[in-house]
VOFILUM-860676 format. One line per field, with one value per atom (N, C-alpha, C, O, CB): atom name; chain; x, y, z; residue in three letters; residue number from 1. Coordinates in steps of 0.1 Angstrom, whole numbers, plus 5000, padded with zeros to 4 digits. Glycine has a CB too. Example, Ala and Ser with C-alpha at 12.3 -4.5 7.8 and 13.67 -1.06 7.14 Angstrom:
<pts>
a <- c(N	CA	C	O	CB	N	CA	C	O	CB) $
c <- c(A	A	A	A	A	A	A	A	A	A) $
c1 <- c(5132	5123	5132	5142	5113	5128	5137	5129	5134	5141) $
c2 <- c(4943	4955	4967	4967	4955	4978	4989	5000	5011	4994) $
c3 <- c(5078	5078	5078	5085	5090	5071	5071	5079	5080	5057) $
r <- c(ALA	ALA	ALA	ALA	ALA	SER	SER	SER	SER	SER) $
k <- c(1	1	1	1	1	2	2	2	2	2) $
</pts>
This chain:
<pts>
a <- c(N	CA	C	O	CB	N	CA	C	O	CB	N	CA	C	O	CB	N	CA	C	O	CB	N	CA	C	O	CB	N	CA	C	O	CB	N	CA	C	O	CB	N	CA	C	O	CB	N	CA	C	O	CB	N	CA	C	O	CB	N	CA	C	O	CB	N	CA	C	O	CB	N	CA	C	O	CB	N	CA	C	O	CB	N	CA	C	O	CB	N	CA	C	O	CB	N	CA	C	O	CB	N	CA	C	O	CB	N	CA	C	O	CB	N	CA	C	O	CB	N	CA	C	O	CB	N	CA	C	O	CB	N	CA	C	O	CB	N	CA	C	O	CB	N	CA	C	O	CB	N	CA	C	O	CB	N	CA	C	O	CB	N	CA	C	O	CB	N	CA	C	O	CB	N	CA	C	O	CB	N	CA	C	O	CB	N	CA	C	O	CB	N	CA	C	O	CB	N	CA	C	O	CB	N	CA	C	O	CB	N	CA	C	O	CB	N	CA	C	O	CB	N	CA	C	O	CB	N	CA	C	O	CB	N	CA	C	O	CB	N	CA	C	O	CB	N	CA	C	O	CB	N	CA	C	O	CB	N	CA	C	O	CB	N	CA	C	O	CB	N	CA	C	O	CB	N	CA	C	O	CB	N	CA	C	O	CB	N	CA	C	O	CB	N	CA	C	O	CB	N	CA	C	O	CB	N	CA	C	O	CB	N	CA	C	O	CB	N	CA	C	O	CB	N	CA	C	O	CB	N	CA	C	O	CB	N	CA	C	O	CB	N	CA	C	O	CB	N	CA	C	O	CB	N	CA	C	O	CB	N	CA	C	O	CB	N	CA	C	O	CB	N	CA	C	O	CB	N	CA	C	O	CB	N	CA	C	O	CB	N	CA	C	O	CB	N	CA	C	O	CB	N	CA	C	O	CB	N	CA	C	O	CB	N	CA	C	O	CB	N	CA	C	O	CB	N	CA	C	O	CB	N	CA	C	O	CB	N	CA	C	O	CB	N	CA	C	O	CB	N	CA	C	O	CB	N	CA	C	O	CB	N	CA	C	O	CB	N	CA	C	O	CB	N	CA	C	O	CB	N	CA	C	O	CB	N	CA	C	O	CB	N	CA	C	O	CB	N	CA	C	O	CB	N	CA	C	O	CB	N	CA	C	O	CB	N	CA	C	O	CB	N	CA	C	O	CB	N	CA	C	O	CB	N	CA	C	O	CB	N	CA	C	O	CB	N	CA	C	O	CB	N	CA	C	O	CB	N	CA	C	O	CB	N	CA	C	O	CB	N	CA	C	O	CB	N	CA	C	O	CB	N	CA	C	O	CB	N	CA	C	O	CB	N	CA	C	O	CB	N	CA	C	O	CB	N	CA	C	O	CB	N	CA	C	O	CB	N	CA	C	O	CB	N	CA	C	O	CB	N	CA	C	O	CB	N	CA	C	O	CB	N	CA	C	O	CB	N	CA	C	O	CB	N	CA	C	O	CB	N	CA	C	O	CB	N	CA	C	O	CB	N	CA	C	O	CB	N	CA	C	O	CB	N	CA	C	O	CB	N	CA	C	O	CB	N	CA	C	O	CB	N	CA	C	O	CB	N	CA	C	O	CB	N	CA	C	O	CB	N	CA	C	O	CB	N	CA	C	O	CB	N	CA	C	O	CB	N	CA	C	O	CB	N	CA	C	O	CB	N	CA	C	O	CB	N	CA	C	O	CB	N	CA	C	O	CB	N	CA	C	O	CB	N	CA	C	O	CB	N	CA	C	O	CB	N	CA	C	O	CB	N	CA	C	O	CB	N	CA	C	O	CB	N	CA	C	O	CB	N	CA	C	O	CB	N	CA	C	O	CB	N	CA	C	O	CB	N	CA	C	O	CB) $
c <- c(A	A	A	A	A	A	A	A	A	A	A	A	A	A	A	A	A	A	A	A	A	A	A	A	A	A	A	A	A	A	A	A	A	A	A	A	A	A	A	A	A	A	A	A	A	A	A	A	A	A	A	A	A	A	A	A	A	A	A	A	A	A	A	A	A	A	A	A	A	A	A	A	A	A	A	A	A	A	A	A	A	A	A	A	A	A	A	A	A	A	A	A	A	A	A	A	A	A	A	A	A	A	A	A	A	A	A	A	A	A	A	A	A	A	A	A	A	A	A	A	A	A	A	A	A	A	A	A	A	A	A	A	A	A	A	A	A	A	A	A	A	A	A	A	A	A	A	A	A	A	A	A	A	A	A	A	A	A	A	A	A	A	A	A	A	A	A	A	A	A	A	A	A	A	A	A	A	A	A	A	A	A	A	A	A	A	A	A	A	A	A	A	A	A	A	A	A	A	A	A	A	A	A	A	A	A	A	A	A	A	A	A	A	A	A	A	A	A	A	A	A	A	A	A	A	A	A	A	A	A	A	A	A	A	A	A	A	A	A	A	A	A	A	A	A	A	A	A	A	A	A	A	A	A	A	A	A	A	A	A	A	A	A	A	A	A	A	A	A	A	A	A	A	A	A	A	A	A	A	A	A	A	A	A	A	A	A	A	A	A	A	A	A	A	A	A	A	A	A	A	A	A	A	A	A	A	A	A	A	A	A	A	A	A	A	A	A	A	A	A	A	A	A	A	A	A	A	A	A	A	A	A	A	A	A	A	A	A	A	A	A	A	A	A	A	A	A	A	A	A	A	A	A	A	A	A	A	A	A	A	A	A	A	A	A	A	A	A	A	A	A	A	A	A	A	A	A	A	A	A	A	A	A	A	A	A	A	A	A	A	A	A	A	A	A	A	A	A	A	A	A	A	A	A	A	A	A	A	A	A	A	A	A	A	A	A	A	A	A	A	A	A	A	A	A	A	A	A	A	A	A	A	A	A	A	A	A	A	A	A	A	A	A	A	A	A	A	A	A	A	A	A	A	A	A	A	A	A	A	A	A	A	A	A	A	A	A	A	A	A	A	A	A	A	A	A	A	A	A	A	A	A	A	A	A	A	A	A	A	A	A	A	A	A	A	A	A	A	A	A	A	A	A	A	A	A	A	A	A	A	A	A	A	A	A	A	A	A	A	A	A	A	A	A	A	A	A	A	A	A	A	A	A	A	A	A	A	A	A	A	A	A	A	A	A	A	A	A	A	A	A	A	A	A	A	A	A	A	A	A	A	A	A	A	A	A	A	A	A	A	A	A	A	A	A	A	A	A	A	A	A	A	A	A	A	A	A	A	A	A	A	A	A	A	A	A	A	A	A	A	A	A	A	A	A	A	A	A	A	A	A	A	A	A	A	A	A	A	A	A	A	A	A	A	A	A	A	A	A	A	A	A	A	A	A	A	A	A	A	A	A	A	A	A	A	A	A	A	A	A	A	A	A	A	A	A	A	A	A	A	A	A	A	A	A	A	A	A	A	A	A	A	A	A	A	A	A	A	A	A	A	A	A	A	A	A	A	A	A	A	A	A	A	A	A) $
c1 <- c(6978	6987	6984	6983	7002	6983	6980	6993	7004	6977	6989	7000	7012	7024	6995	7010	7020	7027	7040	7014	7021	7028	7037	7048	7019	7032	7039	7052	7062	7030	7050	7062	7072	7084	7057	7067	7076	7083	7095	7067	7077	7082	7093	7104	7072	7091	7100	7113	7124	7094	7111	7122	7130	7142	7116	7124	7131	7140	7151	7122	7134	7140	7153	7164	7131	7150	7162	7173	7184	7157	7170	7180	7187	7200	7173	7180	7186	7196	7207	7174	7192	7201	7213	7224	7193	7211	7223	7232	7244	7218	7227	7235	7242	7254	7225	7235	7241	7253	7263	7231	7252	7262	7275	7284	7256	7273	7284	7295	7293	7278	7306	7316	7311	7314	7328	7303	7298	7289	7289	7289	7280	7272	7280	7276	7263	7291	7298	7306	7307	7309	7311	7317	7307	7310	7322	7295	7284	7283	7284	7270	7280	7278	7290	7288	7274	7302	7313	7315	7321	7325	7310	7311	7325	7333	7307	7328	7340	7351	7350	7339	7360	7371	7383	7386	7377	7388	7399	7413	7421	7399	7413	7426	7429	7420	7426	7441	7445	7436	7430	7460	7435	7425	7430	7421	7423	7443	7447	7443	7439	7462	7445	7441	7425	7419	7446	7419	7403	7399	7389	7397	7405	7401	7404	7396	7409	7415	7417	7406	7401	7431	7403	7392	7379	7373	7390	7375	7362	7362	7352	7359	7373	7374	7373	7366	7387	7381	7380	7366	7361	7391	7360	7347	7337	7327	7343	7338	7330	7330	7320	7335	7342	7343	7337	7335	7358	7334	7327	7314	7308	7326	7310	7296	7287	7292	7293	7275	7265	7265	7265	7251	7265	7265	7277	7277	7264	7288	7301	7301	7305	7314	7297	7296	7287	7291	7290	7276	7267	7273	7271	7254	7281	7288	7297	7298	7296	7305	7314	7307	7312	7324	7297	7290	7284	7284	7279	7280	7274	7284	7281	7263	7295	7304	7318	7325	7304	7323	7336	7339	7331	7342	7350	7355	7370	7377	7351	7374	7388	7396	7389	7390	7408	7416	7430	7434	7415	7437	7452	7459	7455	7457	7469	7476	7487	7495	7481	7489	7500	7512	7524	7497	7510	7521	7526	7536	7518	7521	7525	7519	7517	7541	7518	7512	7497	7491	7518	7492	7477	7473	7480	7472	7463	7459	7444	7438	7465	7438	7424	7422	7429	7416	7413	7409	7394	7386	7414	7391	7377	7374	7381	7373	7364	7361	7347	7337	7363	7345	7331	7323	7328	7330	7309	7300	7301	7298	7303	7305	7304	7296	7293	7319	7291	7282	7289	7283	7277	7301	7309	7321	7332	7313	7320	7330	7343	7353	7325	7344	7357	7364	7359	7354	7376	7384	7396	7404	7389	7397	7408	7418	7414	7403	7429	7440	7449	7455	7448	7452	7460	7472	7470	7451	7484	7494	7493	7485	7508	7499	7499	7507	7518	7503	7502	7509	7501	7489	7523	7508	7500	7497	7505	7509	7484	7480	7471	7462	7472	7475	7468	7452	7449	7476	7444	7430	7429	7421	7422	7437	7436	7439	7433	7446	7448	7452	7440	7437	7465	7433	7421	7410	7404	7416	7408	7397	7401	7392	7395	7414	7417	7415	7411	7432	7416	7412	7397	7392	7417	7390	7376	7371	7363	7369	7377	7375	7377	7369	7384	7387	7388	7376	7371	7401	7373	7361	7348	7340	7360	7346	7334	7333	7322	7336	7345	7346	7345	7344	7358	7346	7346	7358	7356	7334	7369	7381	7385	7382	7393	7390	7391	7403	7414	7394	7399	7408	7408	7397	7405	7419	7420	7421	7432	7431	7410	7408	7418	7422	7393	7420	7428	7443	7451	7427	7447	7461	7463	7475	7466	7453	7453	7460	7466	7461	7458	7463	7454	7445	7477	7458	7451	7454	7465	7455	7445	7446	7441	7432	7439	7448	7443	7453	7465	7442	7448	7455	7457	7451	7448	7467	7468	7456	7454	7478	7448	7435	7427	7421	7428	7426	7418	7424	7416	7417	7437	7444	7441	7439	7459	7442	7439	7424	7421	7441	7415	7400	7399	7392	7392	7407	7405	7412	7407	7412	7423	7428	7419	7417	7441	7412	7403	7391	7387	7397	7386	7375	7378	7370	7369	7390	7396	7396	7391	7410	7400	7401	7387	7384	7410	7378	7365	7358	7350	7357	7361	7356	7362	7359	7356	7372	7378	7391	7395	7369	7398	7410	7421	7418	7409	7434	7446	7445	7444	7459	7447	7445	7457	7458	7442) $
c2 <- c(4967	4972	4966	4954	4969	4974	4969	4961	4963	4981	4953	4944	4953	4950	4935	4963	4971	4978	4979	4982	4982	4988	4978	4981	4994	4966	4955	4951	4949	4942	4951	4948	4960	4957	4946	4972	4983	4983	4987	4996	4979	4979	4968	4971	4976	4957	4946	4950	4947	4933	4957	4961	4971	4970	4967	4979	4989	4982	4986	4999	4972	4964	4957	4957	4954	4951	4944	4953	4950	4938	4965	4975	4979	4980	4987	4981	4985	4974	4978	4988	4961	4950	4950	4948	4936	4953	4952	4964	4962	4953	4976	4987	4983	4986	5000	4977	4974	4964	4965	4968	4955	4946	4951	4944	4934	4964	4970	4976	4976	4982	4980	4986	4999	5002	4989	5006	5019	5017	5025	5026	5006	5003	5000	5004	4992	4992	4988	5001	5002	4976	5009	5022	5030	5036	5030	5031	5039	5033	5040	5038	5019	5014	5015	5017	5000	5014	5016	5030	5033	5012	5039	5053	5059	5054	5055	5071	5077	5069	5068	5093	5065	5057	5068	5075	5045	5069	5078	5071	5070	5083	5068	5063	5069	5075	5047	5067	5072	5065	5054	5069	5072	5066	5053	5044	5076	5050	5037	5026	5015	5038	5029	5019	5017	5007	5023	5029	5027	5019	5012	5041	5020	5011	4996	4988	5015	4993	4979	4974	4963	4979	4982	4978	4976	4966	4989	4986	4984	4972	4965	4995	4969	4957	4945	4935	4957	4944	4933	4930	4918	4935	4939	4937	4935	4928	4950	4939	4937	4921	4915	4945	4916	4901	4892	4880	4898	4897	4889	4884	4889	4897	4873	4869	4879	4887	4854	4880	4890	4891	4902	4888	4880	4880	4886	4893	4866	4883	4889	4904	4911	4882	4908	4923	4930	4941	4926	4924	4930	4931	4941	4923	4920	4920	4932	4939	4906	4934	4945	4959	4968	4945	4960	4973	4977	4988	4973	4967	4968	4968	4974	4957	4962	4958	4963	4964	4944	4967	4970	4984	4990	4960	4989	5002	5001	4993	5015	5011	5010	5023	5034	5006	5022	5035	5032	5020	5040	5043	5042	5040	5046	5055	5031	5027	5037	5040	5013	5040	5048	5040	5045	5056	5027	5018	5010	5003	5010	5011	5003	4988	4984	5003	4981	4967	4968	4978	4959	4956	4954	4949	4940	4944	4956	4952	4953	4961	4961	4945	4946	4948	4942	4933	4957	4962	4960	4963	4977	4955	4955	4966	4968	4941	4975	4987	4984	4986	5001	4980	4978	4990	5001	4970	4988	4999	5010	5021	5005	5006	5015	5009	4997	5019	5017	5012	5001	4991	5024	5003	4994	4990	4996	4999	4979	4976	4972	4973	4966	4966	4961	4971	4975	4949	4976	4986	4979	4972	4996	4980	4973	4985	4994	4964	4984	4995	4990	4979	5001	4998	4993	5004	5016	4991	4998	5008	5016	5011	5001	5027	5033	5026	5021	5047	5025	5018	5005	5004	5013	4996	4985	4974	4970	4978	4971	4960	4951	4955	4966	4938	4928	4926	4927	4913	4924	4922	4910	4911	4919	4900	4888	4892	4886	4877	4901	4905	4912	4910	4914	4920	4927	4917	4918	4938	4908	4898	4888	4883	4890	4886	4878	4884	4878	4874	4897	4905	4905	4903	4920	4906	4906	4891	4890	4909	4881	4868	4866	4860	4858	4872	4872	4878	4873	4879	4889	4896	4888	4886	4911	4883	4874	4862	4858	4869	4856	4845	4848	4840	4837	4862	4867	4863	4861	4862	4863	4859	4870	4882	4857	4865	4873	4884	4881	4864	4895	4906	4909	4913	4919	4908	4911	4926	4932	4904	4931	4945	4951	4962	4948	4941	4946	4947	4956	4936	4937	4937	4945	4949	4923	4948	4955	4947	4952	4968	4934	4925	4914	4911	4920	4908	4897	4884	4882	4894	4876	4863	4852	4845	4863	4851	4841	4830	4831	4848	4818	4805	4801	4806	4794	4792	4787	4781	4783	4776	4775	4770	4781	4780	4762	4792	4803	4810	4814	4813	4810	4816	4807	4813	4818	4794	4785	4787	4787	4771	4788	4792	4803	4803	4795	4814	4827	4825	4830	4839	4817	4813	4805	4808	4805	4795	4787	4795	4793	4776	4805	4812	4822	4824	4818	4827	4836	4829	4834	4841	4817	4808	4804	4804	4795	4801	4798	4809	4807	4795	4822	4833	4837	4847	4844	4829	4830	4838	4843	4837	4840	4847	4839	4828	4858	4843	4835	4835	4846	4841	4824	4824	4829	4830	4812) $
c3 <- c(4385	4375	4361	4360	4379	4351	4337	4332	4336	4328	4322	4317	4311	4313	4305	4303	4297	4309	4307	4288	4320	4331	4338	4343	4341	4339	4346	4338	4344	4348	4325	4316	4317	4317	4302	4317	4318	4332	4332	4317	4342	4356	4356	4361	4366	4350	4349	4342	4346	4342	4331	4322	4330	4330	4309	4338	4346	4357	4359	4352	4363	4373	4367	4373	4379	4355	4348	4345	4347	4336	4340	4337	4350	4349	4331	4361	4373	4378	4383	4383	4378	4382	4373	4378	4381	4360	4351	4355	4355	4336	4358	4363	4376	4377	4365	4386	4398	4396	4404	4408	4386	4383	4375	4372	4376	4371	4363	4372	4384	4354	4366	4373	4380	4391	4364	4371	4376	4388	4397	4365	4389	4400	4412	4423	4397	4410	4421	4427	4439	4417	4419	4423	4431	4442	4411	4427	4433	4447	4457	4424	4449	4462	4471	4483	4461	4466	4474	4480	4490	4467	4472	4476	4474	4466	4491	4480	4478	4486	4499	4481	4479	4485	4487	4478	4475	4500	4502	4499	4507	4518	4486	4481	4467	4461	4481	4463	4449	4438	4440	4445	4428	4417	4412	4409	4405	4410	4406	4415	4412	4403	4429	4439	4439	4441	4454	4437	4437	4426	4427	4435	4414	4402	4406	4402	4390	4412	4416	4426	4425	4422	4436	4445	4438	4440	4456	4430	4423	4414	4414	4414	4407	4398	4407	4404	4388	4417	4426	4432	4431	4437	4437	4444	4433	4436	4453	4421	4410	4406	4403	4398	4408	4404	4415	4412	4402	4427	4437	4433	4425	4449	4439	4437	4444	4453	4442	4441	4446	4461	4466	4441	4468	4482	4488	4498	4487	4482	4487	4484	4493	4479	4473	4470	4480	4485	4455	4483	4493	4506	4514	4494	4510	4524	4524	4534	4526	4512	4513	4513	4521	4501	4505	4506	4520	4524	4496	4527	4541	4552	4563	4544	4551	4562	4561	4571	4564	4549	4547	4542	4535	4538	4546	4541	4539	4545	4551	4530	4526	4529	4528	4511	4532	4535	4531	4530	4549	4529	4527	4540	4550	4520	4540	4551	4554	4545	4550	4566	4571	4573	4572	4584	4576	4579	4568	4570	4590	4557	4545	4547	4559	4543	4537	4538	4539	4540	4550	4537	4537	4551	4557	4525	4557	4570	4571	4564	4581	4580	4582	4597	4605	4577	4600	4614	4616	4607	4616	4628	4632	4641	4651	4639	4637	4645	4649	4641	4637	4662	4666	4667	4669	4679	4667	4669	4658	4660	4681	4646	4635	4624	4624	4629	4614	4604	4596	4592	4595	4592	4585	4593	4592	4571	4601	4611	4606	4613	4620	4593	4588	4580	4570	4580	4584	4578	4571	4578	4587	4558	4551	4547	4540	4538	4552	4549	4538	4540	4561	4528	4517	4515	4516	4504	4510	4508	4495	4486	4509	4494	4481	4471	4475	4481	4459	4449	4445	4448	4454	4438	4432	4442	4450	4420	4443	4452	4443	4436	4465	4444	4435	4441	4453	4436	4431	4435	4445	4454	4421	4443	4452	4467	4476	4448	4468	4482	4488	4500	4482	4481	4487	4490	4501	4477	4481	4483	4494	4501	4471	4496	4508	4521	4531	4507	4522	4534	4535	4546	4534	4525	4525	4531	4539	4510	4526	4531	4546	4553	4525	4551	4566	4573	4583	4570	4567	4573	4571	4581	4566	4560	4557	4567	4571	4542	4570	4579	4593	4601	4576	4596	4610	4618	4630	4616	4612	4620	4630	4628	4611	4641	4653	4652	4648	4665	4657	4659	4674	4680	4650	4681	4695	4698	4696	4701	4702	4704	4716	4715	4708	4725	4737	4732	4736	4749	4725	4721	4707	4704	4719	4700	4687	4676	4667	4689	4677	4666	4663	4670	4670	4651	4646	4655	4659	4631	4657	4663	4653	4656	4676	4642	4631	4632	4631	4617	4634	4633	4619	4610	4641	4617	4603	4597	4585	4604	4604	4599	4594	4583	4610	4600	4596	4584	4575	4606	4583	4572	4560	4549	4574	4562	4551	4546	4534	4555	4556	4552	4543	4533	4565	4547	4539	4525	4515	4547	4524	4511	4503	4491	4513	4509	4502	4496	4485	4510	4505	4501	4490	4481	4513	4490	4480	4467	4456	4484	4467	4455	4450	4438	4458	4459	4456	4449	4439	4469	4453	4446	4433	4427	4455	4429	4416	4415	4405	4407	4427	4428	4432	4436	4437	4431	4435	4450	4456	4430	4457	4471	4478	4490	4476) $
r <- c(MET	MET	MET	MET	MET	LYS	LYS	LYS	LYS	LYS	GLN	GLN	GLN	GLN	GLN	TYR	TYR	TYR	TYR	TYR	GLU	GLU	GLU	GLU	GLU	LEU	LEU	LEU	LEU	LEU	GLU	GLU	GLU	GLU	GLU	SER	SER	SER	SER	SER	HIS	HIS	HIS	HIS	HIS	ARG	ARG	ARG	ARG	ARG	GLU	GLU	GLU	GLU	GLU	ALA	ALA	ALA	ALA	ALA	GLN	GLN	GLN	GLN	GLN	ALA	ALA	ALA	ALA	ALA	GLU	GLU	GLU	GLU	GLU	HIS	HIS	HIS	HIS	HIS	ARG	ARG	ARG	ARG	ARG	LYS	LYS	LYS	LYS	LYS	TRP	TRP	TRP	TRP	TRP	GLU	GLU	GLU	GLU	GLU	ASP	ASP	ASP	ASP	ASP	SER	SER	SER	SER	SER	LEU	LEU	LEU	LEU	LEU	GLU	GLU	GLU	GLU	GLU	GLY	GLY	GLY	GLY	GLY	VAL	VAL	VAL	VAL	VAL	ALA	ALA	ALA	ALA	ALA	TYR	TYR	TYR	TYR	TYR	TRP	TRP	TRP	TRP	TRP	LEU	LEU	LEU	LEU	LEU	GLY	GLY	GLY	GLY	GLY	ASP	ASP	ASP	ASP	ASP	LEU	LEU	LEU	LEU	LEU	PRO	PRO	PRO	PRO	PRO	VAL	VAL	VAL	VAL	VAL	PRO	PRO	PRO	PRO	PRO	GLU	GLU	GLU	GLU	GLU	SER	SER	SER	SER	SER	LEU	LEU	LEU	LEU	LEU	GLU	GLU	GLU	GLU	GLU	THR	THR	THR	THR	THR	VAL	VAL	VAL	VAL	VAL	ILE	ILE	ILE	ILE	ILE	ILE	ILE	ILE	ILE	ILE	LYS	LYS	LYS	LYS	LYS	ALA	ALA	ALA	ALA	ALA	VAL	VAL	VAL	VAL	VAL	HIS	HIS	HIS	HIS	HIS	ARG	ARG	ARG	ARG	ARG	LEU	LEU	LEU	LEU	LEU	PRO	PRO	PRO	PRO	PRO	LEU	LEU	LEU	LEU	LEU	ALA	ALA	ALA	ALA	ALA	GLY	GLY	GLY	GLY	GLY	ARG	ARG	ARG	ARG	ARG	GLU	GLU	GLU	GLU	GLU	PHE	PHE	PHE	PHE	PHE	VAL	VAL	VAL	VAL	VAL	PHE	PHE	PHE	PHE	PHE	CYS	CYS	CYS	CYS	CYS	ASN	ASN	ASN	ASN	ASN	CYS	CYS	CYS	CYS	CYS	ARG	ARG	ARG	ARG	ARG	PHE	PHE	PHE	PHE	PHE	ALA	ALA	ALA	ALA	ALA	LEU	LEU	LEU	LEU	LEU	SER	SER	SER	SER	SER	ASP	ASP	ASP	ASP	ASP	GLU	GLU	GLU	GLU	GLU	GLY	GLY	GLY	GLY	GLY	GLY	GLY	GLY	GLY	GLY	VAL	VAL	VAL	VAL	VAL	ARG	ARG	ARG	ARG	ARG	ILE	ILE	ILE	ILE	ILE	HIS	HIS	HIS	HIS	HIS	TYR	TYR	TYR	TYR	TYR	VAL	VAL	VAL	VAL	VAL	PRO	PRO	PRO	PRO	PRO	ARG	ARG	ARG	ARG	ARG	THR	THR	THR	THR	THR	ARG	ARG	ARG	ARG	ARG	GLN	GLN	GLN	GLN	GLN	PRO	PRO	PRO	PRO	PRO	TRP	TRP	TRP	TRP	TRP	LEU	LEU	LEU	LEU	LEU	ILE	ILE	ILE	ILE	ILE	THR	THR	THR	THR	THR	LEU	LEU	LEU	LEU	LEU	PRO	PRO	PRO	PRO	PRO	GLU	GLU	GLU	GLU	GLU	GLY	GLY	GLY	GLY	GLY	LEU	LEU	LEU	LEU	LEU	VAL	VAL	VAL	VAL	VAL	ASP	ASP	ASP	ASP	ASP	GLU	GLU	GLU	GLU	GLU	SER	SER	SER	SER	SER	VAL	VAL	VAL	VAL	VAL	ILE	ILE	ILE	ILE	ILE	ILE	ILE	ILE	ILE	ILE	HIS	HIS	HIS	HIS	HIS	GLU	GLU	GLU	GLU	GLU	ILE	ILE	ILE	ILE	ILE	ALA	ALA	ALA	ALA	ALA	HIS	HIS	HIS	HIS	HIS	ALA	ALA	ALA	ALA	ALA	TRP	TRP	TRP	TRP	TRP	LEU	LEU	LEU	LEU	LEU	GLY	GLY	GLY	GLY	GLY	HIS	HIS	HIS	HIS	HIS	ALA	ALA	ALA	ALA	ALA	TYR	TYR	TYR	TYR	TYR	ASP	ASP	ASP	ASP	ASP	LEU	LEU	LEU	LEU	LEU	HIS	HIS	HIS	HIS	HIS	ARG	ARG	ARG	ARG	ARG	GLY	GLY	GLY	GLY	GLY	GLU	GLU	GLU	GLU	GLU	TRP	TRP	TRP	TRP	TRP	ARG	ARG	ARG	ARG	ARG	VAL	VAL	VAL	VAL	VAL	CYS	CYS	CYS	CYS	CYS	PRO	PRO	PRO	PRO	PRO	ARG	ARG	ARG	ARG	ARG	GLU	GLU	GLU	GLU	GLU	GLU	GLU	GLU	GLU	GLU	GLN	GLN	GLN	GLN	GLN	ALA	ALA	ALA	ALA	ALA	ALA	ALA	ALA	ALA	ALA	CYS	CYS	CYS	CYS	CYS	ASP	ASP	ASP	ASP	ASP	LEU	LEU	LEU	LEU	LEU	THR	THR	THR	THR	THR	ARG	ARG	ARG	ARG	ARG	GLN	GLN	GLN	GLN	GLN	TRP	TRP	TRP	TRP	TRP	GLY	GLY	GLY	GLY	GLY	PHE	PHE	PHE	PHE	PHE	ALA	ALA	ALA	ALA	ALA	GLY	GLY	GLY	GLY	GLY) $
k <- c(1	1	1	1	1	2	2	2	2	2	3	3	3	3	3	4	4	4	4	4	5	5	5	5	5	6	6	6	6	6	7	7	7	7	7	8	8	8	8	8	9	9	9	9	9	10	10	10	10	10	11	11	11	11	11	12	12	12	12	12	13	13	13	13	13	14	14	14	14	14	15	15	15	15	15	16	16	16	16	16	17	17	17	17	17	18	18	18	18	18	19	19	19	19	19	20	20	20	20	20	21	21	21	21	21	22	22	22	22	22	23	23	23	23	23	24	24	24	24	24	25	25	25	25	25	26	26	26	26	26	27	27	27	27	27	28	28	28	28	28	29	29	29	29	29	30	30	30	30	30	31	31	31	31	31	32	32	32	32	32	33	33	33	33	33	34	34	34	34	34	35	35	35	35	35	36	36	36	36	36	37	37	37	37	37	38	38	38	38	38	39	39	39	39	39	40	40	40	40	40	41	41	41	41	41	42	42	42	42	42	43	43	43	43	43	44	44	44	44	44	45	45	45	45	45	46	46	46	46	46	47	47	47	47	47	48	48	48	48	48	49	49	49	49	49	50	50	50	50	50	51	51	51	51	51	52	52	52	52	52	53	53	53	53	53	54	54	54	54	54	55	55	55	55	55	56	56	56	56	56	57	57	57	57	57	58	58	58	58	58	59	59	59	59	59	60	60	60	60	60	61	61	61	61	61	62	62	62	62	62	63	63	63	63	63	64	64	64	64	64	65	65	65	65	65	66	66	66	66	66	67	67	67	67	67	68	68	68	68	68	69	69	69	69	69	70	70	70	70	70	71	71	71	71	71	72	72	72	72	72	73	73	73	73	73	74	74	74	74	74	75	75	75	75	75	76	76	76	76	76	77	77	77	77	77	78	78	78	78	78	79	79	79	79	79	80	80	80	80	80	81	81	81	81	81	82	82	82	82	82	83	83	83	83	83	84	84	84	84	84	85	85	85	85	85	86	86	86	86	86	87	87	87	87	87	88	88	88	88	88	89	89	89	89	89	90	90	90	90	90	91	91	91	91	91	92	92	92	92	92	93	93	93	93	93	94	94	94	94	94	95	95	95	95	95	96	96	96	96	96	97	97	97	97	97	98	98	98	98	98	99	99	99	99	99	100	100	100	100	100	101	101	101	101	101	102	102	102	102	102	103	103	103	103	103	104	104	104	104	104	105	105	105	105	105	106	106	106	106	106	107	107	107	107	107	108	108	108	108	108	109	109	109	109	109	110	110	110	110	110	111	111	111	111	111	112	112	112	112	112	113	113	113	113	113	114	114	114	114	114	115	115	115	115	115	116	116	116	116	116	117	117	117	117	117	118	118	118	118	118	119	119	119	119	119	120	120	120	120	120	121	121	121	121	121	122	122	122	122	122	123	123	123	123	123	124	124	124	124	124	125	125	125	125	125	126	126	126	126	126	127	127	127	127	127	128	128	128	128	128	129	129	129	129	129	130	130	130	130	130	131	131	131	131	131	132	132	132	132	132	133	133	133	133	133	134	134	134	134	134	135	135	135	135	135	136	136	136	136	136	137	137	137	137	137	138	138	138	138	138	139	139	139	139	139) $
</pts>
């Protein structure tokens, strides 16, 4: 590759990385979110603020949906491409709440498939709070 081609390639890569780090890039990687636009905006902004490794984890392992039951919940759905399903209520949800649920997924906290409920002890809840704060959000 000639020098000018190499420089042009590097510039294109830098522009692509810049785009991936933008809100538009995060929205692209999250794909179509089946939630109202106001909630979609909160999710995109929250994920955008995560460090790169956290964002990539979300892109590859998490999906979001509107909750039928109200409240914020996280579900583990094995044998799916994105096994962590985070359900959110319609209306205002704070970015920190979304990130806290992502932290549970990141840490691999247990979901009892047979009982259909979380089995998170206080130590694990504290770990999710700590990671949420480490990522720059209210725990």
